[in-house]
C-alpha positions as CSV (number, residue, x, y, z in Angstrom):
1,X,55.3,43.9,88.3
2,X,51.0,43.4,88.4
3,X,50.7,46.4,91.0
4,X,53.2,48.4,88.5
5,X,50.9,47.5,85.4
6,X,47.8,48.4,87.1
7,X,49.0,51.7,88.1
8,X,49.8,52.5,84.7
9,X,46.6,51.3,83.4
10,X,44.9,53.7,85.6
11,X,47.1,56.6,84.7
12,X,46.4,56.0,81.1
13,X,43.0,55.9,82.0
14,X,42.7,59.5,83.7
15,X,44.6,60.8,80.7
16,X,42.7,59.5,78.1
17,X,39.8,61.3,80.2
18,X,41.2,64.5,80.2
19,X,42.5,64.3,76.6
20,X,39.2,63.5,75.3
21,X,37.9,66.7,77.0
22,X,40.3,68.6,75.3
23,X,39.8,66.8,71.9
24,X,36.0,67.4,72.0
25,X,36.7,71.3,72.1
26,X,38.4,71.4,68.8
27,X,37.5,68.3,66.9
28,X,33.8,67.5,65.7
29,X,32.7,64.2,66.9
30,X,29.7,62.2,65.1
31,X,26.3,62.0,67.1
32,X,26.7,58.2,67.8
33,X,30.0,58.8,69.8
34,X,28.5,61.8,71.5
35,X,25.5,59.7,72.7
36,X,28.3,57.0,74.0
37,X,29.9,60.0,76.2
38,X,26.7,61.6,77.1
39,X,25.7,58.0,78.5
40,X,29.2,57.7,80.3
41,X,29.0,61.2,81.8
42,X,25.6,60.3,83.3
43,X,27.0,56.9,84.6
44,X,29.8,58.7,86.2
45,X,27.8,61.3,87.9
46,X,25.6,58.5,89.5
47,X,28.7,56.7,90.6
48,X,29.8,59.9,92.4
49,X,26.8,60.5,94.0
50,X,26.7,57.0,95.2
51,X,30.0,57.1,96.8
52,X,29.4,60.3,98.4
53,X,26.3,58.7,99.9
54,X,27.9,55.4,101.5
55,X,31.4,56.6,101.9
56,X,32.6,56.4,105.6
57,X,34.8,59.1,105.8
58,X,34.9,62.3,103.7
59,X,38.8,61.7,103.5
60,X,38.1,58.6,101.9
61,X,37.1,61.0,99.0
62,X,40.0,63.2,99.4
63,X,40.5,63.8,95.7
64,X,36.7,64.8,95.1
65,X,37.9,68.6,94.5
66,X,40.0,67.3,91.7
67,X,37.3,65.0,90.4
68,X,34.8,68.1,90.3
69,X,37.6,70.1,88.0
70,X,37.6,66.7,85.9
71,X,34.0,66.0,85.4
72,X,33.1,69.9,85.0
73,X,35.7,70.2,82.3
74,X,34.6,67.0,80.3
75,X,30.7,68.0,80.5
76,X,31.4,71.4,79.3
77,X,33.4,69.9,76.4
78,X,30.3,67.6,75.6
79,X,28.3,70.8,75.8
80,X,30.5,72.3,73.0
81,X,30.3,69.1,70.9
82,X,26.3,68.9,70.8
83,X,26.3,72.5,70.1
84,X,28.3,72.0,67.1
85,X,26.1,69.5,65.9
86,X,22.9,71.1,66.9
87,X,24.1,74.2,64.9
88,X,25.9,72.2,61.7
89,X,23.3,69.3,61.3
90,X,20.4,69.8,63.7
91,X,20.8,66.2,64.8
92,X,22.9,65.9,68.3
93,X,22.0,62.1,68.5
94,X,19.5,60.0,70.2
95,X,20.1,60.5,73.9
96,X,19.7,64.6,73.5
97,X,16.9,64.3,70.9
98,X,14.9,61.9,73.7
99,X,15.7,64.0,76.5
100,X,14.2,67.0,74.5
101,X,11.0,65.0,73.2
102,X,10.3,62.6,76.4
103,X,11.7,64.4,79.4
104,X,10.6,67.7,78.2
105,X,7.3,66.4,76.6
106,X,8.1,67.2,73.3
107,X,6.7,70.9,74.1
108,X,9.0,73.9,74.0
109,X,7.2,75.5,77.0
110,X,7.2,72.5,79.0
111,X,10.7,71.8,78.4
112,X,12.1,75.3,79.2
113,X,10.3,75.4,82.3
114,X,11.6,71.9,83.7
115,X,15.2,73.1,82.4
116,X,14.9,76.5,84.2
117,X,13.4,74.7,87.6
118,X,16.7,72.6,87.5
119,X,18.8,75.4,86.8
120,X,17.1,77.1,89.8
121,X,17.3,74.2,92.2
122,X,21.1,73.5,91.3
123,X,22.1,77.2,91.4
124,X,20.1,78.7,94.2
125,X,19.5,75.8,96.5
126,X,22.0,73.2,96.4
127,X,25.2,75.2,95.1
128,X,24.7,78.2,97.5
129,X,24.0,76.1,100.5
130,X,27.3,73.8,99.5
131,X,29.4,76.9,99.0
132,X,28.4,78.4,102.5
133,X,28.9,75.0,104.5
134,X,32.1,74.4,102.5
135,X,33.4,78.0,103.4
136,X,32.6,77.6,107.4
137,X,33.8,74.1,107.4
138,X,37.0,75.1,105.9
139,X,37.5,78.0,108.4
140,X,36.4,76.1,111.3
141,X,38.5,73.4,110.5
142,X,41.4,75.4,110.2
143,X,40.9,77.4,113.5
144,X,40.5,74.0,115.5
145,X,43.9,72.5,114.2
146,X,46.0,74.2,117.2
147,X,43.4,72.6,120.0
148,X,43.3,69.3,118.2
149,X,46.9,68.9,118.1
150,X,47.3,70.0,121.6
151,X,44.8,67.3,122.4
152,X,47.0,64.7,120.3
153,X,50.1,66.0,122.3
154,X,48.2,65.5,125.8
155,X,47.1,61.9,124.7
156,X,50.8,61.0,123.8
157,X,52.0,62.2,127.1
158,X,49.6,60.6,129.3
159,X,50.1,57.3,127.0
160,X,46.8,56.9,125.8
161,X,48.3,56.9,122.2
162,X,51.6,55.8,120.9
163,X,53.9,57.8,118.6
164,X,52.7,56.0,115.4
165,X,48.9,56.9,116.3
166,X,49.9,60.4,117.3
167,X,51.4,60.7,113.6
168,X,48.3,59.0,112.3
169,X,46.4,61.6,113.9
170,X,48.2,64.9,113.1
171,X,48.2,63.7,109.5
172,X,44.7,63.2,109.4
173,X,44.2,66.7,110.9
174,X,46.2,68.1,108.1
175,X,44.5,66.1,105.4
176,X,41.1,67.3,106.7
177,X,42.3,71.0,106.6
178,X,43.6,70.7,103.1
179,X,40.7,68.9,102.0
180,X,37.8,71.2,103.3
181,X,40.3,74.1,102.1
182,X,40.2,72.6,98.7
183,X,36.4,72.1,98.9
184,X,35.9,75.6,99.4
185,X,37.4,76.5,96.3
186,X,36.1,73.5,94.4
187,X,32.3,74.5,95.0
188,X,32.8,77.5,92.8
189,X,33.5,74.9,89.9
190,X,30.0,73.7,90.4
191,X,28.3,77.0,90.5
192,X,30.1,78.2,87.3
193,X,29.1,75.1,85.6
194,X,25.6,75.8,86.5
195,X,26.0,79.3,85.0
196,X,27.7,78.1,81.9
197,X,25.0,75.7,81.0
198,X,22.5,78.3,81.1
199,X,24.4,80.6,78.9
200,X,25.1,77.9,76.5
201,X,21.4,76.7,76.4
202,X,20.5,80.3,75.4
203,X,23.2,80.5,72.8
204,X,22.1,77.1,71.1
205,X,18.5,78.2,71.0
206,X,19.2,81.6,69.5
207,X,21.8,80.2,66.9
208,X,19.6,77.1,66.0
209,X,16.6,79.5,65.4
210,X,18.6,81.8,63.0
211,X,20.4,79.0,61.3
212,X,17.1,77.3,60.7
213,X,15.3,80.2,59.3
214,X,18.5,81.2,57.0
215,X,19.8,77.7,56.0
216,X,16.7,75.7,55.9
217,X,14.1,78.2,55.0
218,X,12.0,77.4,58.1
219,X,9.4,80.1,59.4
220,X,10.2,81.5,62.7
221,X,7.6,79.6,64.8
222,X,8.7,76.4,63.4
223,X,12.4,77.1,63.8
224,X,12.1,78.0,67.4
225,X,10.0,74.8,68.0
226,X,12.4,72.4,66.3
227,X,15.8,73.7,67.8
228,X,14.2,74.8,70.8
229,X,13.1,71.2,71.7
230,X,16.8,70.1,70.9
231,X,18.5,73.0,72.7
232,X,16.4,72.0,75.8
233,X,17.2,68.3,75.3
234,X,20.9,69.3,75.3
235,X,20.4,71.4,78.4
236,X,19.0,68.6,80.4
237,X,21.5,66.1,79.2
238,X,24.0,68.4,80.8
239,X,22.3,70.0,83.9
240,X,20.9,66.5,85.2
241,X,24.7,64.8,85.5
242,X,25.4,68.5,86.7
243,X,22.8,68.4,89.3
244,X,24.0,65.0,90.6
245,X,27.4,66.3,91.1
246,X,26.3,69.3,93.2
247,X,24.1,66.9,95.0
248,X,27.2,64.9,95.8
249,X,29.2,67.9,96.9
250,X,26.4,69.0,99.1
251,X,26.2,65.7,100.8
252,X,30.1,65.2,101.1
253,X,30.6,68.9,102.8
254,X,27.6,68.4,105.2
255,X,28.3,64.6,106.3
256,X,31.0,65.9,108.6
257,X,34.4,64.3,109.2
258,X,33.8,61.6,111.3
259,X,33.3,58.0,110.2
260,X,29.7,56.8,110.0
261,X,27.3,54.7,108.4
262,X,25.4,57.4,106.5
263,X,22.3,55.6,105.6
264,X,22.0,53.7,108.7
265,X,22.6,57.0,110.8
266,X,20.0,58.9,109.1
267,X,17.2,56.6,109.0
268,X,17.9,55.9,112.8
269,X,17.9,59.6,113.4
270,X,14.4,60.1,111.7
271,X,12.7,56.9,113.0
272,X,14.7,56.2,116.2
273,X,12.3,57.7,118.5
274,X,8.9,56.0,118.8
275,X,7.1,58.6,120.4
276,X,7.7,60.9,117.4
277,X,6.2,58.4,115.2
278,X,3.1,58.0,117.4
279,X,2.5,61.6,117.2
280,X,3.2,61.9,113.5
281,X,1.0,59.0,112.9
282,X,-2.3,60.6,115.2
283,X,-1.7,63.9,113.2
284,X,-1.9,62.4,110.0
285,X,-5.2,60.3,110.9
286,X,-6.8,63.5,112.3
287,X,-6.1,65.5,109.2
288,X,-7.9,62.5,107.3
289,X,-10.7,62.6,109.7
290,X,-11.5,66.0,110.5
291,X,-10.7,67.8,106.9
292,X,-12.0,67.2,103.6
293,X,-8.5,65.6,102.6
294,X,-8.5,62.1,101.3
295,X,-9.4,59.9,104.4
296,X,-8.0,56.7,102.9
297,X,-4.6,58.2,102.0
298,X,-4.0,60.1,105.4
299,X,-5.4,57.2,107.4
300,X,-3.3,55.0,105.6
301,X,0.0,56.9,106.5
302,X,-1.3,57.4,110.0
303,X,-1.4,53.8,110.5
304,X,2.0,53.3,108.9
305,X,3.7,55.6,111.2
306,X,2.2,54.2,114.2
307,X,3.0,50.3,113.0
308,X,6.7,51.9,112.4
309,X,6.6,53.3,116.0
310,X,5.6,50.2,117.6
311,X,8.1,48.1,115.6
312,X,10.9,50.7,116.6
313,X,10.0,50.6,120.4
314,X,10.5,46.5,120.3
315,X,13.7,46.8,118.3
316,X,15.2,49.4,120.9
317,X,14.1,47.1,124.0
318,X,15.8,44.1,122.2
319,X,19.0,45.9,121.7
320,X,18.8,47.4,125.1
321,X,18.5,43.6,126.5
322,X,21.4,42.4,124.0
323,X,23.7,45.0,125.5
324,X,23.2,44.3,129.0
325,X,23.7,40.5,128.2
326,X,26.7,41.4,126.2
327,X,28.1,43.8,128.9
328,X,27.4,41.0,131.7
329,X,29.1,38.3,129.4
330,X,32.2,40.6,128.8
331,X,32.2,41.1,132.6
332,X,32.2,37.5,133.4
333,X,35.0,36.8,130.5
334,X,37.2,39.1,132.2
335,X,36.7,37.6,135.6
336,X,37.3,34.2,134.1
337,X,40.2,35.6,131.8
338,X,43.7,34.7,133.3
339,X,45.7,37.6,134.3
340,X,48.1,39.0,131.7
341,X,51.3,38.9,133.8
342,X,53.2,40.3,130.9
343,X,51.4,43.7,131.1
344,X,52.7,44.0,134.6
345,X,56.3,43.8,134.0
346,X,56.6,47.1,131.9
347,X,57.9,49.9,134.2
348,X,57.2,53.7,133.2
349,X,60.2,55.8,133.0
350,X,58.6,58.9,134.6
351,X,55.6,58.6,136.5
352,X,53.4,61.8,138.2
353,X,50.9,60.4,140.4
354,X,48.6,62.7,142.4
355,X,45.5,62.6,144.7
356,X,42.1,63.4,143.8
357,X,42.2,67.1,144.9
358,X,44.8,67.8,141.9
359,X,42.6,66.1,139.3
360,X,41.2,69.6,138.1
361,X,44.8,71.0,137.3
362,X,45.1,67.9,134.8
363,X,41.6,67.9,133.6
364,X,41.4,69.8,130.4
365,X,37.5,70.1,130.6
366,X,38.0,71.7,133.9
367,X,40.3,74.3,132.8
368,X,43.5,72.3,134.0
369,X,46.6,72.8,131.8
370,X,49.0,70.5,133.6
371,X,49.2,68.3,130.5
372,X,50.4,71.1,128.5
373,X,53.0,71.9,130.9
374,X,54.3,68.2,130.7
375,X,54.5,68.9,126.9
376,X,56.6,72.1,127.3
377,X,58.8,70.3,129.6
378,X,59.9,67.6,127.2
379,X,60.4,70.4,124.6
380,X,62.4,72.4,127.3
381,X,64.6,69.8,128.2
382,X,65.3,68.7,124.4
383,X,66.3,72.3,123.8
384,X,68.5,72.7,126.8
385,X,70.1,69.1,127.0
386,X,69.5,67.8,123.4
387,X,68.1,64.6,124.6
388,X,64.4,63.2,124.3
389,X,62.5,62.7,127.7
390,X,60.4,59.7,127.7
391,X,56.8,59.7,127.8
392,X,55.7,61.0,131.4
393,X,52.5,59.0,132.8
394,X,50.1,61.4,134.7
395,X,47.5,59.3,136.6
396,X,45.5,59.9,139.8
397,X,46.2,57.5,143.0
398,X,43.0,57.5,145.4
399,X,45.7,56.3,148.2
400,X,47.5,59.4,148.1
401,X,46.3,62.5,150.0
402,X,43.9,64.7,148.2
403,X,46.4,67.4,147.6
404,X,49.8,65.4,147.3
405,X,51.9,64.1,144.4
406,X,54.7,61.9,144.0
407,X,57.2,61.4,141.2
408,X,58.4,58.2,140.3
409,X,61.4,57.3,138.1
410,X,61.4,53.5,136.7
411,X,58.5,52.8,139.2
412,X,60.3,53.8,142.4
413,X,59.3,57.0,144.0
414,X,62.1,59.5,144.2
415,X,60.2,62.5,145.7
416,X,56.8,64.2,146.7
417,X,55.1,67.2,147.1
418,X,51.9,68.6,148.6
419,X,49.8,71.7,147.3
420,X,47.0,73.5,148.2
421,X,44.2,74.0,145.4
422,X,43.2,77.6,145.1
423,X,46.1,78.8,146.9
424,X,49.1,80.7,145.5
425,X,52.9,79.8,147.0
426,X,54.8,82.9,148.1
427,X,58.3,83.0,148.4
428,X,60.7,85.8,150.3
429,X,63.6,86.4,147.4
430,X,65.5,88.3,150.4
431,X,64.4,91.7,150.0
432,X,60.8,91.7,150.9
433,X,59.8,95.2,152.5
434,X,57.0,93.7,154.5
435,X,56.0,90.2,155.6
436,X,52.5,88.7,154.8
437,X,50.8,86.2,156.5
438,X,50.0,82.8,155.5
439,X,50.4,79.0,156.0
440,X,54.1,78.1,156.4
441,X,55.4,75.7,153.8
442,X,58.5,74.6,151.8
443,X,58.9,74.9,148.1
444,X,59.1,71.4,147.0
445,X,62.1,71.8,144.3
446,X,64.4,73.7,146.4
447,X,63.4,73.1,149.6
448,X,62.9,76.9,150.3
449,X,60.9,78.4,152.8
450,X,57.5,79.8,151.5
451,X,54.1,80.7,152.4
452,X,50.5,79.4,151.1
453,X,48.3,82.7,150.5
454,X,45.0,83.0,149.1
455,X,43.9,84.7,145.6
456,X,42.9,88.0,147.5
457,X,46.4,88.0,148.6
458,X,48.2,87.6,145.5
459,X,48.5,91.2,144.4
460,X,49.6,92.7,147.8
461,X,52.3,89.7,147.8
462,X,53.5,90.8,144.5
463,X,53.7,94.4,145.4
464,X,55.7,93.9,148.5
465,X,58.3,91.9,146.4
466,X,57.3,88.2,146.8
467,X,57.8,85.7,144.0
468,X,54.2,84.2,143.5
469,X,53.8,81.0,141.6
470,X,50.4,78.9,140.9
471,X,50.0,75.3,142.0
472,X,50.6,73.8,138.4
473,X,53.6,75.9,138.1
474,X,55.0,74.4,141.1
475,X,54.4,70.7,140.0
476,X,55.8,71.4,136.6
477,X,59.1,73.2,138.2
478,X,59.3,70.2,140.8
479,X,58.9,67.6,137.7
480,X,61.5,69.5,135.7
481,X,64.2,69.4,138.2
482,X,63.7,65.9,138.9
483,X,64.0,64.9,135.4
484,X,67.1,66.9,135.0
485,X,68.7,65.2,138.0
486,X,67.8,61.9,136.6
487,X,68.3,62.4,132.7
488,X,71.3,60.7,132.7
489,X,69.7,57.2,133.7
490,X,67.0,57.8,131.7
491,X,69.0,57.9,128.6
492,X,68.9,54.1,127.1
493,X,70.5,52.4,124.6
494,X,67.5,52.6,122.3
495,X,67.6,56.5,122.6
496,X,71.3,56.7,121.9
497,X,70.6,54.9,118.7
498,X,67.9,57.3,117.8
499,X,69.9,60.2,118.0
500,X,72.8,58.5,116.4
501,X,70.3,57.4,113.2
502,X,69.3,61.2,113.4
503,X,72.9,62.3,112.9
504,X,73.6,59.6,110.5
505,X,71.1,61.2,107.8
506,X,73.2,64.4,107.8
507,X,76.6,63.2,108.7
508,X,76.8,59.5,107.6
509,X,81.0,59.6,107.5
510,X,81.4,60.4,111.1
511,X,79.1,57.7,112.3
512,X,80.2,55.0,110.3
513,X,83.7,55.8,111.4
514,X,83.2,55.9,114.9
515,X,80.2,53.1,115.7
516,X,80.7,50.4,115.8
517,X,84.2,50.3,114.6
518,X,85.9,52.6,117.3
519,X,83.1,52.4,119.9
520,X,80.4,50.3,120.7
521,X,76.6,51.6,121.2
522,X,77.1,51.1,125.3
523,X,80.5,53.0,125.3
524,X,78.7,55.9,123.6
525,X,75.8,55.8,125.9
526,X,78.0,55.8,128.9
527,X,79.9,59.1,127.5
528,X,76.6,60.8,126.9
529,X,75.1,59.8,130.3
530,X,78.4,61.3,132.0
531,X,77.8,64.5,130.3
532,X,74.2,64.7,131.2
533,X,74.8,63.6,134.9
534,X,76.9,67.2,135.0
535,X,74.3,68.9,133.0
536,X,76.2,69.3,129.9
537,X,74.2,69.5,126.6
538,X,74.7,66.6,124.1
539,X,72.6,68.5,121.5
540,X,75.8,68.8,119.6
541,X,76.1,65.3,118.8
542,X,78.4,66.2,115.9
543,X,81.0,67.8,118.0
544,X,81.1,65.2,120.5
545,X,81.6,62.3,117.9
546,X,84.2,64.2,116.0
547,X,86.3,64.4,119.5
548,X,85.3,60.7,120.3
549,X,86.6,59.6,116.9
550,X,90.1,61.6,117.4
551,X,90.6,60.0,120.4
552,X,88.9,56.5,120.6
553,X,92.0,55.0,118.7
554,X,94.2,55.7,121.7
555,X,91.8,54.8,124.8
556,X,88.3,53.3,125.2
557,X,88.0,54.5,128.9
558,X,84.7,56.4,128.7
559,X,85.5,58.4,131.6
560,X,88.7,59.6,129.7
561,X,86.9,60.1,126.7
562,X,84.4,62.1,128.5
563,X,87.1,64.6,129.7
564,X,88.1,64.9,126.1
565,X,84.7,65.7,124.9
566,X,84.0,68.1,127.6
567,X,87.2,70.0,126.5
568,X,85.8,69.9,123.0
569,X,82.4,71.5,124.1
570,X,84.5,74.2,126.1
571,X,82.6,77.2,124.5
572,X,79.1,75.4,125.6
573,X,80.3,74.8,129.1
574,X,81.9,78.4,129.4
575,X,78.7,80.0,128.1
576,X,76.7,77.8,130.6
577,X,78.8,78.7,134.0
578,X,80.4,81.9,133.2
579,X,79.2,85.4,132.1
580,X,80.9,87.2,129.4
581,X,82.9,90.4,130.1
582,X,82.6,89.7,133.9
583,X,85.1,88.6,136.5
584,X,83.8,85.2,137.6
585,X,84.5,84.3,141.5
586,X,85.8,80.5,141.6
587,X,87.7,78.0,144.0
588,X,91.0,76.6,143.2
589,X,92.3,73.4,144.4
590,X,96.0,73.4,146.1
591,X,98.5,72.1,143.8
592,X,99.9,69.8,146.6
593,X,96.2,68.2,146.9
594,X,96.0,67.5,143.0
595,X,99.4,65.9,143.6
596,X,98.0,63.7,146.2
597,X,95.2,62.8,144.2
598,X,97.1,61.9,141.3
599,X,99.6,59.7,143.2
600,X,96.6,57.7,144.5
601,X,94.9,56.8,141.1
602,X,95.0,53.1,140.6
603,X,94.6,51.9,137.1
604,X,92.6,48.4,136.9
605,X,90.8,46.7,133.7
606,X,87.5,48.2,135.0
607,X,88.9,51.6,135.2
608,X,90.6,54.0,137.4
609,X,89.7,54.7,141.4
610,X,91.4,56.5,144.1
611,X,93.0,55.0,147.1
612,X,93.7,58.1,148.8
613,X,93.5,58.0,152.9
614,X,89.9,58.2,154.3
615,X,91.3,60.9,156.8
616,X,92.9,63.0,154.1
617,X,89.5,62.9,151.8
618,X,87.6,64.3,155.2
619,X,90.0,66.9,155.3
620,X,90.0,68.0,151.6
621,X,86.0,67.8,151.9
622,X,85.8,70.1,155.2
623,X,88.2,72.5,153.5
624,X,85.7,72.5,150.5
625,X,82.7,73.0,152.5
626,X,84.1,76.2,154.2
627,X,85.1,77.6,150.9
628,X,81.7,76.9,149.4
629,X,80.0,78.5,152.4
630,X,82.1,81.7,151.9
631,X,81.4,82.1,148.1
632,X,77.6,81.3,148.8
633,X,77.4,84.1,151.5
634,X,78.9,86.4,148.6
635,X,75.6,85.3,147.0
636,X,77.5,83.4,144.1
637,X,77.3,80.0,142.5
638,X,80.5,78.0,143.9
639,X,82.4,76.8,140.7
640,X,85.8,74.6,141.4
641,X,88.3,74.7,138.9
642,X,91.2,72.1,138.7
643,X,93.8,70.8,136.2
644,X,92.3,68.9,133.6
645,X,93.8,65.6,134.7
646,X,92.3,65.8,138.2
647,X,88.8,67.0,137.5
648,X,87.2,63.8,137.3
649,X,88.7,62.2,140.3
650,X,87.9,65.4,142.3
651,X,84.4,65.5,141.1
652,X,83.8,61.6,142.0
653,X,85.5,62.2,145.3
654,X,83.2,65.2,146.2
655,X,80.1,63.7,144.5
656,X,78.4,62.1,147.6
657,X,78.9,65.3,149.7
658,X,78.2,68.1,147.2
659,X,75.9,66.6,144.5
660,X,75.5,69.7,142.5
661,X,78.8,71.3,142.7
662,X,80.1,72.5,139.6
663,X,83.6,71.3,138.5
664,X,85.3,72.5,135.5
665,X,89.0,72.3,134.4
666,X,90.9,75.2,132.9
667,X,91.1,73.1,129.7
668,X,87.0,73.6,129.7
669,X,87.1,77.5,130.0
670,X,87.0,79.7,127.0
671,X,90.0,82.0,126.5
672,X,88.0,85.3,126.8
673,X,86.5,84.2,130.6
674,X,88.2,86.2,133.4
675,X,88.6,84.1,136.6
676,X,89.0,85.4,140.2
677,X,90.2,83.0,142.8
678,X,88.4,83.7,146.2
679,X,89.8,80.5,147.8
680,X,91.7,77.3,147.7
681,X,90.9,74.0,148.8
682,X,93.4,72.6,151.0
683,X,93.9,69.6,153.1
């Protein structure tokens, strides 16, 4: 309640401030109230100036452009009110009269000169510079946004920051861009305010002189002297706060976007080098001795700078000693501190470790783009399979060979590779016209024969028909294939919960019906893992949940539910494996083999399993191997088609022998797909 009341009070205060400005345009106010408002305006300008001077970050004053508009309209409304009093009564109040007589020296010429000098300083110096700096800063900030975003993504992928910190940095970049863009336009307010002040002053002077001559019967010289001093006072009262606001604008746009102690940093940068102070002190002393300039004054300045330089040299020496002592104490404290065992327990889902020879590929400062490729891998997998890949840790490992890299899943090495820096890998797709010389090797992702060639051989190899790839592409492709093959085990319950929460925002009914009423989180996870293990995308989570909700009332067997889901996703599965308007060659399974498989299924509480005779299994595997070899010789991908009830058992039986074999059922094939059986698995 207190917070709400506080917010309401501030809302009322801002509203009254703006309403007062609008009111002063149309309603005459007495001179004593004008004195109060002018004093308040000067105080507000001073507050803004001090805030811009000592604020740590420019974004701490993110509403400064709006503040400029508010103060400008309020100041102009006071100008209108004072003009009305000058022309109607000749007495605009104590503040205006004091500024005209005291600040202007009670002299029209002196006051006019001071006023014009303020206008020139504000309009030609501060405003013009601030406007240019704001324009350039806005342009550079906008141009730098993509690079900053990529740097954040790179830090996120290497584990230097977490998701919350990445979001905070992205929001800050967006705020900076919006702020400096707004400041580019807001500087026009200040520029227009200076112009308006000059025009209003000229109008006041001319109008006041004419009214003094006509209404009060004053001679021209006396009228222009009397109203001129009042007008100059009014101009000074307006232009001094305007000058302070202009100065605040200049400080803010030239301050930069980094957090800093402005005053401390400024003093340190000016007086932080003792050698400079010694030289300046000597120069000032020389001018006092060798020229007719006042020797006392210049010798005093020379001595002051020399003493300041000596003091700064002692301070710098003490700071260096303190830093060394503090560093030694920190190192000793680290040695004494017990090892934090908890931090050693965490295991990264995916790690890419590489030797020092590969560091340039991952170092952005050396032109490496491996970090950007890792970001693209995560996006590619998300689009392709519908799941978020965990953070991929990249780190160098001096224990590896310079050109070696290894890929770990959950802390265990699953594969490795080796590249030659500054070389390219050339692979023969099978129709190369002429072979080239190179260092024989194997492509790490698919273990295909290849050659390492130099930069000078690249164009010739491509012209001969070779497929040529650079080292970062080799590593990125290898990493992508490893992630694809292990994505099922990388899908955790927390990942599934995040997917469910995301779906619940748009389709709460299906989520509430299925989880946890019909299936637990672990059951859903198992179904999704089954789909991912065979390369089926789970991006269409709504369709998956609809099928699960339809069949979870009759069975909780996750393998059976997976088969139902696959049938519900037949359009996606068909488009993945079968080309439209083309006859696809497939391998079928002998109906007798299918009957034998079904007859050997044993149901238990833990699920179903096969009890088929090992010799019969070997015969089926041998027949399948022969059929796969025949279809591969035709240059086509082997696809086995079975009846729906047999598919998952046949896939499970052949999994250990043919890991990437595609097995689909008739119910998973769209009606517009044309098939041609080129072989049959017997046994």
